[in-house]
N, C-alpha and C positions, 0 to 999 in steps of 0.2 A: 120511657123517657122520664128522667127526674128533673128537679128544679135546676140543677146545675146545667143540664143540657139545654134548658130553655133560656139560659142567659146568653147563649151563643147563637148567632144567626148562621146562615149558610156560609158566610165568609169567615166565621169564627169570631167576629166582633161582637161586643156586648150591645144590645139594644136598650139597656137600662138607663143610660144617660144620654144627654144631648138634646138640643132643641127639637120640639115636636115629637118627643118619644112617648108621650102619653102621661097620664097622671099616676100617682101612687096612692093605693088604698091602704089605710091603716085601720085595723079593727081592734078595739079594746072591749073589755067586758062591761065596765061601768062608767058612769059619767065622770067620776073623779079622775079616772085614768085618761079618758078622752080629753078633758079640760087641761090636764098637765101636758099632754102631747100638743094640743093646740097652742098653748102658751109657748112651747119650745119652737114650734113651726112659724110663729110670728105672722100668722095670716097668709102664708104662702098659698097661692091658688093652685100649686102643683100637687097638692095633697087633698084627699078626701078622708076625713076621720069620722068613724061611726062607733058608737057604743052598742055592741050587738047583743049583749046579755051574757050571763055566766054559763059556762059549760060548752063542750064541743058541738052539741047540736045547735044551740043558739048561735054560736060563732059561725058555723058552717052556713046556716040559713042567711045570716046577715051578710056574710062575704059573698055568697052566691047571688043574692039579690043585687048587690052593688056591682059585682063583676059582670052580670048579665047586661048591663048598660054599655059595656065595651069601653075601649079607650084607656085601659089601665096597662101599665108596663110592669107593675110590681104590686104584690100584696104583702102586708106586714101584720103579724099578730104582735101586739104590744101591750104592756101593762106591768103590774108588779107580780112578784112570785115568791115562792119559798126557795131558798138556796140549800144545796146539799153541803153538809159540814165538810170543811177542809177543801171545798171546791169553790164556793161562791159565798163570800161574807155578806152580812147585812150592809146595804148601801151600795153594793157593787152592781155592775151591769153585766148581763149575760147575753151574748149573741149566739144564737143556735147554730151549731154545725149540722144538726139533724133534729127533726121534730118527730117524737116517738109517742104513739098512743100506748102508754105503758100498761094500762089495764084492759086493753082490747084483746081478748083471747078466751081461753077456757081453763078452768081448774080441772086437774086430773089427779088420779092417785099418785102419779109421778111428779106432780108439781104443776106450776103454771105453764101453759103453752101459748105462744103468740099466734096471732092470725096467720103469720107467714108459715109457722110450723104446722098449722092446721090445714094449710093449703087453700085458705079462703080469701086471699088477697095479701095486703101488706099493712103493717102498723107503723111503718117508718117512711118519712119523706125527707129527701135531701133538700138543702137550701141553696140559694144563689151564692155559691161559695166564694167566687172572686169578690163580689160586692160585700159579703159578710166580712171578709178579711180586711177590706178597705175601711169599713165602718169600725171594726174593732181597733184598728191602728189609729184611726182618728179619735176614737173615744179615749184611748190611752194618752194620745198627744194632748188632749184637752184636760188631762189630769183625773179622768174617771177610772177607777179600778175596774178592769174589764176581763171577763173570762169567756172563752169560746168553748162550747161543748154541747152535748145533747141536752135539749129541753124536753121534759116529759109532760105529756098531756094526760091528766087523770080526771075521772068523773067524780071521784070522792077524794077530797083533800086528805093527805096523810096526817095521821094523828098519833102515831106510835113510833118508837124507835125501831121496833121490829119491822114494821112496814117500810120505813125509810131504808133500813139495811137491805131488805129484800129488793126494793126498787134499784138501789145502787148496785147490787149484785147482778140484777137482771140486765141493766144497761150500764156497762162499765163507763166511767167518766161522766156520768150524769151530773149536770151542773145545777139545774133548777127544775122546779115542778110548778105547773100552772094548769088551767082547765080549758083553754081555748085554742091553743096552737094548731093541733091536728085538724080541728074543724076548719080553720081558715086555710090550712094547707090543702085539705081535700077539695075545697071549693076552687082554690087557685089552680091546682093541677088539672082539674076538670075543665077549667077555662083556658088552659094553656098559658098561664101567667106564673112567672117565678115567685117564690115566697121566701120571706125571712121571718124570724121571730126574735124580738128584743125584749128582755125582761130586766127589771130592777128589783133587787132582793129586799124584802121587808121583814123576813123572818127565816128561821132555820126550818128545814123539812124535818118533821118528827113530832114529838109531843106538843100539843097546842098550849102555848104559854103566851096569852095575849099581852101580858105585862111586858114581854120582851119584843113585841112587834114594833117596828119602826115605819109605820105607814107614811107619815109626813116626809121622812127622809127619803123613802123609796119613791114617792111621787115627785119630790124635788129632783131626784136623780133621773127620773123618767123625763121630766121637762128638759133637763140638761142634755140627756141622750138624744132627745128629739131635735134639739138645736144642731147637734152634730150630724144627725141624719139629714137635716135640711142642707147643710153645707156640702155633704158628700154627694148627695143625689141630684143636686141642681147643676 
């Protein structure tokens, strides 16, 4: 069962919205992201927002700890990210169609092999697709440039054009790269909770050029996107 299946009850209806449906967990990496999300949510008690730390392991631990308390209808990995050239421009919002652990696998003489290809599990997680589509439409209606596509989770941030090109080849249509999404997704799927990932782009994936990063603008976009999430999910 993937996250899309979890969005449908036995009757086919979505349990993600409506009175008494439970809270929504949002996991960010750092406090600055958490605070931007909280500003956008305007104090809504329907959401729990935690800064779980950087990287997939920290994100998985934080999400699992929160989800163990029960009562959540959705888990969201949120924060800023790098955007792939010609897919997601700086300042845009990316809503994940799929969450991919892009460097989880093995190097071989024939090239990189994914966890799926090795037969050890999966490095991909589907998202709550109908809800993701509604959120993307609402973001665009609010005037926020929005892309829907795979978001990659990596343990090492990309720093070269060659690596960026290899990741784009490995995951066609990849829109953004971050470090926590698959960790949150793994915890959510283990808890039977649908998952989303929403990212705002602060820089291009590739050579590290800090002078070109737009952290302030990305955090402002994250706040605005969180306001839209509030409107869609309540």
